[in-house]
All heavy atoms as an XYZ file, in Angstrom:
862
protein
N     122.794     86.490    103.310
C     121.441     86.106    103.641
C     120.465     86.987    102.867
O     120.613     88.197    102.810
C     121.212     86.265    105.149
C     119.825     85.943    105.582
S     119.672     86.129    107.373
C     117.945     85.846    107.521
N     119.433     86.357    102.263
C     118.433     87.135    101.544
C     117.431     87.719    102.525
O     117.155     87.152    103.580
C     117.694     86.259    100.514
O     117.044     85.193    101.201
C     118.647     85.696     99.479
N     116.882     88.846    102.150
C     115.934     89.538    103.008
C     114.569     88.856    102.920
O     114.129     88.464    101.841
C     115.848     90.993    102.569
C     115.301     91.907    103.613
C     115.449     93.360    103.198
O     115.146     93.719    102.073
N     115.918     94.181    104.108
N     113.911     88.700    104.053
C     112.609     88.076    104.119
C     111.628     88.862    103.250
O     111.555     90.084    103.343
C     112.143     88.059    105.580
C     110.885     87.269    105.868
C     111.151     86.286    106.997
C     109.764     88.195    106.227
N     110.877     88.158    102.412
C     109.932     88.777    101.493
C     108.753     89.384    102.250
O     108.153     88.725    103.103
C     109.422     87.739    100.493
C     108.355     88.202     99.510
C     108.900     89.276     98.578
C     107.835     87.024     98.711
N     108.435     90.632    101.931
C     107.258     91.305    102.479
C     106.454     91.812    101.288
O     106.981     92.513    100.437
C     107.641     92.485    103.401
C     106.400     93.244    103.844
C     108.420     91.986    104.609
N     105.174     91.433    101.243
C     104.329     91.824    100.126
C     102.974     92.308    100.614
O     102.505     91.889    101.673
C     104.159     90.651     99.127
O     103.328     91.068     98.046
C     103.567     89.433     99.792
N     102.375     93.180     99.835
C     101.036     93.668    100.181
C      99.945     92.771     99.597
O      98.776     92.961     99.892
C     100.823     95.113     99.673
O     101.012     95.143     98.260
C     101.786     96.069    100.365
N     100.333     91.798     98.792
C      99.365     90.891     98.192
C      99.076     89.715     99.113
O      99.852     89.406    100.017
C      99.877     90.349     96.844
O     101.077     89.603     97.060
C     100.139     91.479     95.863
N      97.958     89.039     98.853
C      97.593     87.873     99.659
C      98.324     86.620     99.201
O      98.670     85.766    100.010
C      96.084     87.644     99.582
C      95.609     86.490    100.430
C      94.106     86.315    100.404
O      93.420     87.093     99.726
O      93.629     85.391    101.065
N      98.561     86.518     97.910
C      99.200     85.329     97.351
C     100.554     85.661     96.761
O     100.765     86.762     96.252
C      98.311     84.715     96.265
C      97.006     84.218     96.827
O      96.984     83.458     97.781
N      95.902     84.669     96.252
N     101.438     84.674     96.822
C     102.755     84.782     96.197
C     102.787     83.702     95.126
O     102.811     82.507     95.454
C     103.885     84.562     97.232
C     103.757     85.564     98.381
C     105.243     84.679     96.557
C     104.654     85.260     99.559
N     102.724     84.085     93.856
C     102.653     83.093     92.783
C     103.759     82.041     92.884
O     104.929     82.367     93.078
C     102.818     83.936     91.511
C     102.330     85.293     91.900
C     102.744     85.452     93.350
N     103.345     80.775     92.808
C     104.296     79.666     92.839
C     104.775     79.279     94.226
O     105.659     78.445     94.366
N     104.209     79.886     95.260
C     104.639     79.609     96.627
C     103.440     79.370     97.546
O     102.995     80.285     98.249
C     105.477     80.766     97.190
C     106.777     80.970     96.496
N     107.863     80.159     96.697
C     107.154     81.886     95.582
C     108.864     80.574     95.949
N     108.457     81.622     95.249
N     102.919     78.145     97.562
C     101.855     77.870     98.544
C     102.432     77.978     99.950
O     103.623     77.720    100.168
C     101.428     76.441     98.219
C     102.551     75.848     97.446
C     103.281     76.977     96.778
N     101.598     78.363    100.897
C     102.118     78.596    102.241
C     101.107     78.228    103.307
O      99.923     78.083    103.043
C     102.560     80.045    102.411
C     101.480     81.076    102.183
C     100.491     81.325    103.147
C     101.445     81.826    101.014
C      99.507     82.281    102.943
C     100.465     82.786    100.810
C      99.506     83.008    101.771
O      98.537     83.955    101.566
N     101.647     78.096    104.517
C     100.810     77.945    105.702
C     100.957     79.215    106.529
O     102.013     79.832    106.560
C     101.218     76.718    106.522
C     102.620     76.796    107.096
C     102.998     75.582    107.926
O     102.112     74.901    108.450
O     104.208     75.335    108.045
N      99.877     79.606    107.189
C      99.856     80.819    107.990
C     100.451     80.538    109.367
O     100.070     79.570    110.032
C      98.419     81.354    108.130
C      98.358     82.503    109.124
C      97.881     81.794    106.770
N     101.377     81.387    109.782
C     101.979     81.268    111.112
C     101.325     82.208    112.113
O     101.246     81.895    113.294
C     103.478     81.561    111.048
C     104.308     80.620    110.174
C     105.760     81.060    110.171
C     104.168     79.192    110.647
N     100.879     83.373    111.657
C     100.224     84.313    112.555
C     100.536     85.755    112.219
O     101.265     86.069    111.292
N      99.970     86.609    113.022
C     100.121     88.056    112.843
C     101.510     88.513    113.286
O     102.049     88.025    114.276
C      99.069     88.770    113.691
C      99.182     90.260    113.709
C      98.228     90.906    114.703
O      97.154     90.345    114.969
O      98.578     91.971    115.231
N     102.056     89.455    112.533
C     103.342     90.063    112.901
C     103.231     91.575    112.726
O     102.393     92.062    111.975
C     104.519     89.530    112.059
C     104.860     88.111    112.433
C     104.247     89.639    110.578
N     104.061     92.284    113.444
C     104.044     93.737    113.329
C     105.424     94.289    113.631
O     106.273     93.635    114.206
C     103.012     94.358    114.274
C     103.351     94.176    115.730
C     104.080     95.141    116.408
C     102.966     93.033    116.402
C     104.408     94.969    117.742
C     103.295     92.854    117.738
C     104.017     93.821    118.408
N     105.623     95.518    113.223
C     106.801     96.305    113.564
C     106.315     97.701    113.879
O     105.466     98.235    113.178
N     106.821     98.280    114.927
C     106.324     99.570    115.395
C     107.487    100.499    115.719
O     108.510    100.064    116.246
C     105.472     99.353    116.653
C     104.872    100.568    117.330
C     103.841    101.226    116.427
C     104.223    100.152    118.645
N     107.318    101.763    115.395
C     108.285    102.771    115.797
C     107.552    104.075    116.081
O     106.487    104.338    115.516
C     109.379    103.006    114.731
O     110.363    103.907    115.257
C     108.826    103.570    113.452
N     108.109    104.864    116.967
C     107.579    106.192    117.266
C     108.733    107.173    117.168
O     109.789    106.957    117.749
C     106.961    106.239    118.680
O     105.938    105.249    118.753
C     106.378    107.606    118.973
N     108.519    108.220    116.415
C     109.549    109.233    116.196
C     109.056    110.574    116.730
O     107.866    110.883    116.646
C     109.840    109.379    114.699
C     110.269    108.103    114.011
C     111.681    107.707    114.355
O     112.537    108.561    114.553
N     111.935    106.415    114.425
N     109.978    111.349    117.249
C     109.619    112.705    117.669
C     110.318    113.688    116.750
O     111.398    113.424    116.229
C     110.018    112.964    119.119
O     111.419    112.945    119.253
N     109.694    114.809    116.552
C     110.252    115.870    115.720
C     111.201    116.693    116.584
O     110.871    117.028    117.711
C     109.123    116.747    115.187
C     108.089    115.976    114.397
C     106.847    116.798    114.179
C     105.731    115.947    113.619
N     104.437    116.602    113.687
N     112.354    117.010    116.039
C     113.287    117.809    116.827
C     113.046    119.298    116.613
O     112.267    119.710    115.753
C     114.744    117.411    116.536
C     115.180    117.741    115.128
O     114.774    118.745    114.560
N     116.012    116.897    114.552
N     113.701    120.108    117.399
C     113.499    121.562    117.380
C     113.778    122.158    116.003
O     113.013    122.991    115.517
C     114.389    122.227    118.438
C     114.285    123.742    118.554
C     112.868    124.141    118.935
C     115.274    124.259    119.570
N     114.838    121.708    115.347
C     115.184    122.248    114.025
C     114.071    121.944    113.036
O     113.658    122.802    112.253
C     116.543    121.687    113.542
C     116.832    122.106    112.116
C     117.665    122.124    114.470
N     113.549    120.695    113.067
C     112.455    120.333    112.158
C     111.205    121.152    112.449
O     110.490    121.559    111.544
C     112.141    118.843    112.271
C     113.185    117.977    111.596
C     112.801    116.530    111.676
N     113.746    115.725    110.911
C     113.911    114.426    111.053
N     113.201    113.768    111.951
N     114.763    113.760    110.321
N     110.924    121.379    113.729
C     109.736    122.163    114.082
C     109.842    123.606    113.586
O     108.882    124.175    113.081
C     109.504    122.152    115.593
C     108.835    120.890    116.057
O     108.156    120.219    115.294
N     109.023    120.556    117.315
N     111.016    124.211    113.733
C     111.207    125.586    113.262
C     111.086    125.632    111.744
O     110.391    126.484    111.188
C     112.574    126.145    113.729
C     112.553    126.332    115.253
C     112.895    127.459    113.018
C     113.907    126.655    115.847
N     111.738    124.687    111.070
C     111.661    124.621    109.604
C     110.241    124.401    109.123
O     109.801    125.007    108.142
N     109.484    123.534    109.814
C     108.092    123.273    109.435
C     107.244    124.514    109.631
O     106.372    124.821    108.815
C     107.537    122.119    110.253
N     107.497    125.245    110.723
C     106.743    126.469    110.966
C     106.972    127.498    109.885
O     106.032    128.145    109.410
N     108.223    127.645    109.471
C     108.534    128.595    108.406
C     107.934    128.147    107.077
O     107.396    128.951    106.321
C     110.051    128.768    108.274
C     110.755    129.412    109.478
C     112.259    129.389    109.284
C     110.250    130.835    109.693
N     107.996    126.859    106.801
C     107.450    126.323    105.558
C     105.931    126.470    105.554
O     105.319    126.687    104.509
C     107.853    124.856    105.393
C     107.534    124.288    104.048
C     108.379    124.953    102.974
C     108.282    124.206    101.677
N     109.080    124.788    100.631
N     105.322    126.381    106.737
C     103.880    126.545    106.842
C     103.411    127.927    106.426
O     102.274    128.098    105.990
N     104.277    128.901    106.539
C     103.925    130.263    106.138
C     103.833    130.411    104.623
O     103.014    131.177    104.117
C     104.949    131.266    106.681
C     105.028    131.401    108.205
C     106.185    132.313    108.583
C     103.715    131.941    108.765
N     104.683    129.681    103.905
C     104.734    129.827    102.448
C     104.115    128.643    101.713
O     103.873    128.721    100.520
C     106.186    130.049    101.956
C     106.733    131.349    102.487
C     107.078    128.890    102.316
N     103.866    127.539    102.393
C     103.274    126.359    101.767
C     104.316    125.468    101.120
O     105.475    125.831    100.966
N     103.898    124.282    100.751
C     104.780    123.325    100.087
C     105.129    122.153    100.978
O     104.714    122.083    102.142
N     105.884    121.237    100.422
C     106.284    120.028    101.142
C     107.284    120.357    102.247
O     108.204    121.154    102.042
C     106.912    119.020    100.185
C     107.349    117.752    100.873
C     107.992    116.731     99.940
O     108.262    117.097     98.771
O     108.215    115.612    100.380
N     107.112    119.709    103.376
C     108.057    119.844    104.481
C     108.966    118.617    104.412
O     108.643    117.548    104.913
C     107.322    119.952    105.828
C     106.369    121.142    105.783
C     108.326    120.096    106.971
C     105.396    121.198    106.929
N     110.086    118.780    103.720
C     110.946    117.653    103.381
C     111.526    116.941    104.595
O     111.704    115.730    104.576
C     112.045    118.103    102.422
C     111.481    118.477    101.072
C     112.541    118.893    100.084
C     111.865    119.277     98.775
N     112.791    119.694     97.760
N     111.797    117.662    105.684
C     112.315    117.009    106.881
C     111.287    116.044    107.474
O     111.632    114.971    107.948
C     112.735    118.031    107.936
C     114.089    118.644    107.636
O     114.895    117.996    106.940
O     114.340    119.771    108.100
N     110.019    116.424    107.454
C     108.969    115.539    107.959
C     108.786    114.339    107.033
O     108.587    113.223    107.485
C     107.645    116.284    108.097
C     107.555    117.182    109.311
C     106.422    117.946    109.530
C     108.588    117.279    110.238
C     106.322    118.789    110.631
C     108.499    118.108    111.331
C     107.364    118.860    111.528
O     107.266    119.679    112.616
N     108.843    114.577    105.730
C     108.735    113.487    104.765
C     109.860    112.482    104.981
O     109.630    111.271    105.008
C     108.775    114.029    103.319
O     107.684    114.938    103.143
C     108.682    112.915    102.307
N     111.071    112.975    105.173
C     112.224    112.101    105.420
C     112.026    111.313    106.715
O     112.302    110.112    106.774
C     113.506    112.929    105.490
C     114.751    112.093    105.692
C     116.003    112.963    105.709
C     117.217    112.094    105.975
N     118.436    112.864    106.077
N     111.513    111.981    107.765
C     111.280    111.303    109.030
C     110.266    110.170    108.858
O     110.456    109.068    109.378
C     110.778    112.286    110.089
C     110.540    111.634    111.447
S     109.842    112.745    112.675
C     108.180    112.911    112.074
N     109.197    110.411    108.102
C     108.191    109.370    107.890
C     108.729    108.223    107.041
O     108.419    107.060    107.298
C     106.935    109.970    107.262
C     106.089    110.802    108.212
C     104.964    111.496    107.469
C     105.534    109.949    109.339
N     109.540    108.531    106.039
C     110.167    107.478    105.231
C     111.065    106.600    106.097
O     111.032    105.369    106.013
C     110.984    108.079    104.089
C     110.151    108.631    102.968
C     110.984    109.315    101.892
O     112.227    109.420    102.038
O     110.393    109.752    100.902
N     111.863    107.238    106.948
C     112.740    106.487    107.855
C     111.915    105.654    108.831
O     112.258    104.499    109.126
C     113.659    107.446    108.616
C     114.710    108.097    107.740
C     115.446    109.245    108.427
O     115.096    109.614    109.571
O     116.379    109.793    107.799
N     110.813    106.206    109.314
C     109.947    105.483    110.243
C     109.344    104.250    109.585
O     109.264    103.180    110.191
C     108.823    106.389    110.745
O     109.343    107.459    111.492
N     108.924    104.368    108.341
C     108.372    103.221    107.615
C     109.430    102.142    107.442
O     109.149    100.949    107.615
C     107.812    103.659    106.265
C     106.503    104.417    106.378
C     106.078    105.009    105.059
N     105.829    104.007    104.035
C     104.670    103.821    103.441
N     103.637    104.564    103.752
N     104.544    102.895    102.504
N     110.660    102.536    107.108
C     111.747    101.565    106.954
C     112.018    100.833    108.261
O     112.192     99.611    108.275
C     113.030    102.256    106.473
C     112.948    102.724    105.034
O     112.048    102.265    104.291
O     113.790    103.564    104.647
N     112.057    101.562    109.363
C     112.287    100.947    110.675
C     111.154     99.975    111.000
O     111.389     98.846    111.439
C     112.429    102.022    111.779
C     112.379    101.404    113.169
C     113.719    102.815    111.593
N     109.912    100.391    110.763
C     108.759     99.540    111.062
C     108.791     98.250    110.243
O     108.545     97.164    110.776
C     107.456    100.300    110.819
N     109.122     98.340    108.955
C     109.182     97.142    108.106
C     110.325     96.233    108.543
O     110.181     95.005    108.580
C     109.293     97.512    106.613
C     109.599     96.285    105.765
C     108.014     98.169    106.131
N     111.471     96.793    108.898
C     112.585     95.966    109.366
C     112.234     95.248    110.667
O     112.590     94.080    110.861
C     113.855     96.798    109.521
C     114.471     97.143    108.185
O     114.309     96.417    107.205
N     115.166     98.263    108.124
N     111.517     95.907    111.548
C     111.079     95.261    112.793
C     110.035     94.187    112.511
O     110.015     93.140    113.156
C     110.559     96.307    113.772
C     111.694     97.153    114.320
C     111.237     98.195    115.294
N     112.394     98.946    115.777
C     112.318    100.059    116.472
N     111.136    100.564    116.811
N     113.417    100.674    116.865
N     109.175     94.422    111.535
C     108.214     93.411    111.087
C     108.958     92.173    110.585
O     108.622     91.044    110.942
C     107.324     93.988    109.991
C     106.432     93.013    109.252
C     104.990     93.170    109.715
C     106.506     93.257    107.755
N     109.984     92.394    109.765
C     110.793     91.277    109.249
C     111.449     90.502    110.397
O     111.474     89.272    110.387
C     111.871     91.794    108.302
C     111.385     92.107    106.922
C     112.558     92.415    105.976
N     112.077     92.495    104.618
C     111.951     93.631    103.936
N     112.294     94.783    104.486
N     111.500     93.605    102.705
N     112.000     91.217    111.371
C     112.632     90.557    112.518
C     111.623     89.716    113.283
O     111.914     88.586    113.686
C     113.256     91.592    113.462
C     114.470     92.286    112.870
O     115.030     91.790    111.865
O     114.860     93.342    113.418
N     110.427     90.255    113.488
C     109.361     89.555    114.189
C     108.976     88.281    113.435
O     108.859     87.198    114.023
C     108.159     90.504    114.329
C     107.097     90.019    115.273
O     107.031     88.871    115.648
N     106.215     90.931    115.642
N     108.793     88.389    112.115
C     108.421     87.238    111.287
C     109.538     86.198    111.258
O     109.287     84.992    111.347
C     108.082     87.696    109.877
N     110.765     86.645    111.141
C     111.908     85.732    111.118
C     112.002     84.939    112.414
O     112.276     83.733    112.408
C     113.187     86.526    110.874
O     114.291     85.674    110.795
N     111.735     85.591    113.539
C     111.770     84.912    114.839
C     110.696     83.821    114.932
O     110.846     82.864    115.692
C     111.591     85.924    115.966
N     109.624     83.948    114.142
C     108.569     82.945    114.115
C     108.877     81.816    113.138
O     108.116     80.864    113.033
C     107.233     83.589    113.702
C     106.675     84.556    114.705
S     105.189     85.403    114.085
C     103.998     84.076    114.114
N     109.967     81.942    112.394
C     110.318     80.934    111.401
C     109.645     81.153    110.058
O     109.533     80.223    109.259
N     109.221     82.376    109.780
C     108.509     82.681    108.535
C     109.460     82.789    107.350
O     110.633     83.120    107.500
C     107.731     83.985    108.693
N     108.902     82.521    106.180
C     109.612     82.727    104.920
C     109.211     84.042    104.270
O     109.929     84.560    103.421
C     109.309     81.588    103.942
C     109.861     80.259    104.425
O     111.037     80.217    104.844
O     109.109     79.268    104.391
N     108.034     84.550    104.657
C     107.519     85.781    104.051
C     106.433     86.372    104.934
O     105.952     85.727    105.864
C     106.955     85.486    102.660
N     106.070     87.612    104.608
C     104.914     88.273    105.220
C     104.004     88.701    104.083
O     104.453     89.347    103.130
C     105.327     89.502    106.057
C     104.102     90.247    106.566
C     106.221     89.083    107.216
N     102.729     88.305    104.170
C     101.750     88.698    103.164
C     100.771     89.701    103.767
O     100.667     89.824    104.986
C     100.990     87.476    102.599
C     101.943     86.530    101.872
C     100.233     86.736    103.689
N     100.065     90.411    102.889
C      99.034     91.377    103.294
C      99.588     92.459    104.227
O      98.910     92.895    105.157
C      97.851     90.669    103.948
C      97.137     89.689    103.040
S      96.356     90.459    101.614
C      95.085     91.410    102.413
N     100.831     92.905    103.980
C     101.428     93.935    104.820
C     100.723     95.262    104.582
O     100.395     95.630    103.466
C     102.918     94.075    104.504
C     103.713     94.911    105.505
S     103.617     96.703    105.352
C     104.335     96.986    103.764
N     100.481     95.967    105.677
C      99.845     97.281    105.646
C     100.575     98.211    106.609
O     101.289     97.756    107.500
C      98.372     97.191    106.071
C      97.514     96.288    105.200
C      97.295     96.909    103.830
N      96.352     96.156    103.022
C      96.691     95.296    102.071
N      97.959     95.045    101.816
N      95.782     94.678    101.364
N     100.361     99.504    106.423
C     100.887    100.514    107.339
C      99.739    101.184    108.068
O      98.646    101.347    107.521
C     101.658    101.613    106.593
C     103.005    101.215    106.104
C     103.228    101.021    104.759
C     104.064    101.046    106.984
C     104.478    100.654    104.289
C     105.316    100.683    106.535
C     105.519    100.486    105.178
N     100.014    101.604    109.277
C      99.095    102.440    110.034
C      99.949    103.520    110.684
O     101.023    103.232    111.209
C      98.374    101.617    111.098
C      97.246    102.378    111.769
O      96.827    103.424    111.234
O      96.782    101.933    112.834
N      99.501    104.754    110.603
C     100.249    105.849    111.213
C      99.322    106.661    112.097
O      98.103    106.656    111.913
C     100.864    106.797    110.158
O      99.805    107.399    109.415
C     101.791    106.061    109.224
N      99.905    107.336    113.039
C      99.104    108.185    113.907
C      99.980    109.127    114.700
O     101.175    108.898    114.880
N      99.371    110.188    115.143
C     100.061    111.151    115.994
C      99.772    110.827    117.444
O      98.611    110.668    117.834
C      99.579    112.571    115.689
O      99.938    112.930    114.386
N     100.811    110.712    118.226
C     100.653    110.478    119.664
C     100.471    111.819    120.366
O      99.691    111.960    121.285
C     101.864    109.706    120.220
C     101.878    108.322    119.603
C     101.826    109.649    121.731
C     103.073    107.492    119.956
N     101.204    112.792    119.900
C     101.052    114.162    120.372
C     101.422    115.068    119.206
O     101.696    114.584    118.112
C     101.953    114.428    121.584
O     103.310    114.478    121.178
N     101.453    116.341    119.442
C     101.777    117.278    118.368
C     103.177    117.031    117.810
O     103.431    117.267    116.636
C     101.667    118.708    118.880
C     101.856    119.747    117.801
C     101.652    121.149    118.324
O     101.420    121.356    119.507
N     101.750    122.124    117.443
N     104.073    116.503    118.642
C     105.466    116.327    118.224
C     105.894    114.879    118.038
O     107.077    114.616    117.850
C     106.397    116.988    119.248
C     106.214    118.493    119.295
O     105.809    119.072    118.270
O     106.476    119.079    120.358
N     104.956    113.919    118.122
C     105.325    112.506    117.983
C     104.428    111.802    116.978
O     103.215    111.995    116.977
C     105.223    111.784    119.326
C     106.335    112.119    120.278
S     106.287    111.040    121.693
C     105.694    112.178    122.923
N     105.059    110.985    116.140
C     104.366    110.234    115.103
C     104.712    108.761    115.253
O     105.871    108.412    115.435
C     104.818    110.730    113.725
C     104.143    110.086    112.561
C     102.739    110.596    112.344
O     102.435    111.733    112.652
N     101.880    109.757    111.824
N     103.712    107.883    115.185
C     103.984    106.457    115.237
C     103.660    105.833    113.885
O     102.772    106.287    113.175
C     103.163    105.773    116.335
O     101.799    105.794    116.005
N     104.422    104.807    113.537
C     104.195    104.050    112.313
C     104.214    102.578    112.682
O     105.155    102.098    113.326
C     105.273    104.342    111.246
C     105.072    103.466    110.019
C     105.269    105.807    110.848
N     103.175    101.859    112.268
C     103.104    100.417    112.470
C     103.017     99.743    111.104
O     102.262    100.187    110.238
C     101.881    100.049    113.306
N     103.813     98.705    110.921
C     103.713     97.838    109.750
C     103.191     96.512    110.288
O     103.720     95.992    111.270
C     105.076     97.659    109.086
N     102.141     95.972    109.669
C     101.588     94.713    110.160
C     101.168     93.833    108.987
O     100.922     94.316    107.885
C     100.413     94.962    111.113
C      99.254     95.701    110.493
C      98.173     95.008    109.957
C      99.242     97.088    110.444
C      97.111     95.687    109.383
C      98.181     97.769    109.881
C      97.113     97.067    109.347
O      96.068     97.737    108.776
N     101.137     92.543    109.235
C     100.768     91.592    108.192
C     100.684     90.193    108.762
O     100.634     90.001    109.980
N     100.707     89.206    107.870
C     100.580     87.805    108.247
C     101.865     87.067    107.878
O     102.265     87.056    106.707
C      99.384     87.155    107.526
O      98.205     87.903    107.846
C      99.206     85.719    107.956
N     102.488     86.459    108.884
C     103.698     85.669    108.655
C     103.303     84.314    108.079
O     102.338     83.691    108.546
C     104.457     85.480    109.966
N     104.032     83.873    107.053
C     103.739     82.595    106.408
C     105.022     81.792    106.206
O     106.117     82.348    106.133
C     103.026     82.789    105.046
C     101.687     83.507    105.229
C     103.896     83.533    104.047
N     104.849     80.470    106.141
C     105.956     79.558    105.839
C     105.587     78.808    104.566
O     104.477     78.279    104.447
C     106.167     78.562    106.978
C     107.355     77.626    106.727
C     107.590     76.635    107.858
N     107.790     77.336    109.114
C     107.159     77.009    110.255
N     106.301     76.016    110.290
N     107.402     77.689    111.353
N     106.528     78.770    103.616
C     106.272     78.088    102.358
C     106.134     76.585    102.578
O     106.843     76.000    103.409
C     107.385     78.360    101.345
C     107.494     79.816    100.949
C     108.727     80.398    100.751
C     106.360     80.593    100.768
C     108.835     81.727    100.382
C     106.457     81.932    100.403
C     107.702     82.494    100.208
N     105.209     75.985    101.827
C     104.982     74.540    101.878
C     105.721     73.911    100.721
O     105.575     74.342     99.572
C     103.478     74.213    101.776
C     102.714     74.825    102.936
C     103.266     72.702    101.706
C     101.202     74.742    102.785
N     106.501     72.890    101.009
C     107.221     72.179     99.969
C     106.248     71.240     99.256
O     105.747     70.294     99.845
C     108.397     71.393    100.576
C     109.250     70.717     99.529
O     108.973     70.815     98.336
N     110.269     70.035     99.970
N     105.987     71.509     97.981
C     105.048     70.692     97.211
C     105.774     69.663     96.348
O     105.146     68.952     95.590
C     104.170     71.583     96.296
O     105.016     72.333     95.436
C     103.293     72.492     97.138
N     107.098     69.596     96.470
C     107.873     68.599     95.723
C     107.826     67.286     96.477
O     108.644     67.003     97.341
C     109.342     69.037     95.566
C     109.480     70.282     94.711
O     108.567     70.539     93.908
O     110.484     70.972     94.842
N     106.838     66.464     96.137
C     106.751     65.165     96.813
C     107.253     64.091     95.869
O     106.929     64.042     94.697
C     105.316     64.874     97.224
O     104.476     64.838     96.091
N     108.082     63.259     96.399
C     108.610     62.136     95.614
C     108.010     60.865     96.187
O     108.479     60.308     97.171
C     110.148     62.086     95.698
O     110.527     62.066     97.069
C     110.762     63.296     94.998
N     106.917     60.418     95.553
C     106.205     59.229     96.013
C     106.871     58.016     95.388
O     106.811     57.789     94.185
C     104.743     59.332     95.578
C     103.892     58.220     96.186
O     104.461     57.359     96.903
O     102.669     58.231     95.956
N     107.516     57.210     96.215
C     108.220     56.011     95.720
C     107.298     54.831     95.572
O     107.682     53.804     95.052
C     109.373     55.644     96.678
O     108.849     55.418     97.982
C     110.423     56.743     96.695
N     106.036     54.933     96.023
C     105.087     53.823     95.913
C     104.288     53.881     94.635
O     103.407     53.067     94.421
C     104.114     53.847     97.114
C     104.835     53.603     98.421
O     105.810     52.864     98.457
N     104.364     54.242     99.482
N     104.552     54.818     93.760
C     103.752     54.946     92.542
C     104.215     54.018     91.470
O     105.259     53.517     91.395
C     103.815     56.375     92.038
């Protein structure tokens, strides 16, 4: 099975579509004790906190996969105008939302036998 197309653009060249509605995928991750200690130490010397970066990358992947599941359940062929929103729920929790518009491709191959 091919993976449902998710794009940040409004149009998909060569694929006219009808809008099905809004879809989203959401996840909330908490930082564990090891990550917090590592981040604290890294904060003293500066630089990228790779464990947090990895956590956010994983969160984005989970959010997009949930978005795809949501769109697929609606009968969509694709999601257009996908965006991310992130926020901190508390000092130790981060949420990531992926949202967009579910669309179904319109078949433009019409065979008019009355012509």
